[in-house]
N, C-alpha and C positions, 0 to 999 in steps of 0.2 A: 771336493769333487762333484757332489750332489748339489750343490749350491750352482756350481758353474752351469752344471747340467738343465735345472730350472730355468736359470738366466737365459739360456740358449733357446728353449723353448717359449718363452714369455717374449723374446725381443720381436719374432714374426708378426706375434698378435697384435702387439703396437704400431708395429710399421705399417700392416694392413690397416686397423683403424687410422692411423695417418692419413694414409692415401684415402680411404674413403671419405675424411672429413674433408680433404683439400678437392674431392671430385666434387662433393657436395657446396663447397663454397664457390669453385668455377661456375656448378649450374646455378646458383643462386644469383651471380654476379651477371651471367649470361641473360636469366630472367629479367633483373632490374634494367639490365641494359635494353633488352627487349621492351620492358613497359615503358621505360623513358622515350624512348624511339616511338612508340605508339602515341603517347601524349602530346609530343613534339609536332608528329603528322597531324593528329586532331586539331591542335592548337594552330597550325598553319593554315589545314582547311578552313578552320571557322573564321579566321582571319582574312582569307582570301573570299569566303562567302560576305563577310560583313562589309570588305570594300566591293565587291560587286554590287551588291545592293545599295550602296551608298552612291557608287557612280551611276545606277538605273533611277536612283531618286533625284539626283543630281542632272540628269538627263530629261526625267520628266518635269521638272520643274522648270528648266530652261526653255521646254517647249512650249509650256503653258504661260509662260512669260513672253514668248515670243508671238503667240496667239491671243493676247489679253484683250485687243479690240473685238475682234468678231467672236470671242466668249463673251464679253460683256453684252454685246449686244444681242445676245442668245442666238445666232444664227448658226452656231455651231455647238457641239457637246464635245467633252475631252474627258474619256475613261479608261484606267488603266493602259495609256499611252496611245490610246487611238481615239484619232480625231471625227467626230459623225458629222455626216451632214444628211439631213433629210430628205429622202426622195421626191419629197412634193416640192421640196425649192429647188431642185435640180431638174426634176421631170416630170412630164402629167403621166397618169397611170399607161400602162404600156406601152410607152415611148422613151427612144431614146436621144430625142432632139433636145439639148439643153435650153432652158428657160431663160429670159433677161436676167431674172434675180440670181438665178444661178451661176449665170456667167460673171456678174458683178462680183457676187462673193468669191470665186475661184481667184479673180485678180486679186482681190484684196489679200488671199493666202498666199500667193506665190512668193513674195518679197520676204515674209518671215519665214515661211518655210525653206525657203532657198537658204537665207543665211543660216538657218538652225541647220541643214544638212552640210553645208558647206565647213561649219565650226566642228561639227562632230565626225564628219566624215561617214555620212550615213546616205541611205537612198530612200525614197518614199513608194511604199507600194499601195496601189489604188484599188481598192476592193469594192465590188458590186453585189448586192443582195437585193434579193424581192421577199414576198410574203409566199403563202403558199398557194394563192388561188393558180389555177391553170389559165395559161395566156387564153385572151377573150377571142372569140370566133369570129374569123373573117380577119385576124390578124396574120398575113402570110409571111410577115417578115421574120417570125421567131417562130422554132418548133416547140420550146420550151421556155422555163424559166433562167435555165443556164445560158440560154443564148442572149435574154434579157439584159442578163446581170454582166453579161461578160460585154458587151456592146456599150451598156452604160459606163463603165470602166473606162472601156478606151476612150471613150467621147471625153469623159472627165480629164483623163492623161493628156490625150491629145490639144484639148483646152488648155491645159497647165503648160504644156510645153510651146504651144503657140503664143502664152503671155509671158514666155520668159525663162521658164525652167529648162535647164538642159535636157536633153533626152538620154544622156546616159545617168540621169539622177532617178527616174520616174519609171516603174512598170504598174502592169493591170494585172488583176486576177480578180475571177468570179467564182461565187460560192451559191448562187442560185437562191432556192427556199432556204438551204441549210444554214446553219447557228443563228438563229432567230434570238434577239435580243430580249425578248419578250414572248409568251407562248400565241398563237395565231387564233386568239378567243373570239376578237371582236374586230370590226373596221377600225378601230383608233389601235389596237394593238398592231393589226397588219401594217399601218402607216408606218407605226416606228420601223418594224422590220425593212420595209421598203427606203434602203440607205444605201450610202456609197460612204465607205471610211477610209480615211488617210493614215498608215502607219508606216514610222520610220523604222527602218531596219540596217543592220550593220551591211558595210560595203565590202564584197569579197576583195580580196587582191590577189590576182596570180602572178608570180614569178616566170620573166621571160626566161625560159631557158633554150640554150642554143646545142643543137647536135651537132656531134662532131661526124667529121664525112670518114665514112666507114671503107669508101672504096678506094 
């Protein structure tokens, strides 16, 4: 009888121990599943980032190839996906009137740019920049460098449109003296900062929605 009593007392202990072990195993399985899920998510994120960088590199190479001739002649620069045109090629100091040399250059750029934009479903942003010097006295056309950079960007934009680029593929932006490529330490540096940049950007597509008549 004593042996039966001892067995009756020992049985609940083993049952509790078994339940604890089962719970621990369950927790370990959940942790393992969570870790595997995190690893898969990180792997997918890395793969997506890799594909994104590869696509950006392919777009950059395609644009550089499309601009091979003007790049070879040194009339434009290409850095970080931005096409740079010296302000001295396009405009005289404190002027928004396009020079003949600049008009010829833009005409040469229209076809390769439009071909690239069509193939990649992108748009062209024309950005105007100036140096840090204030507008010369007697120039009543502009109050500051913001106005000058904006008008220069508009001049280039309208010229590209006049030479065949669709209006819905190009837009203008102005940065004034901000975002210089080099510090404005001397006249040579300021000449580099007086520029117009052409940058391709993704086109935004809006889905047409039809609202129902609630009346």
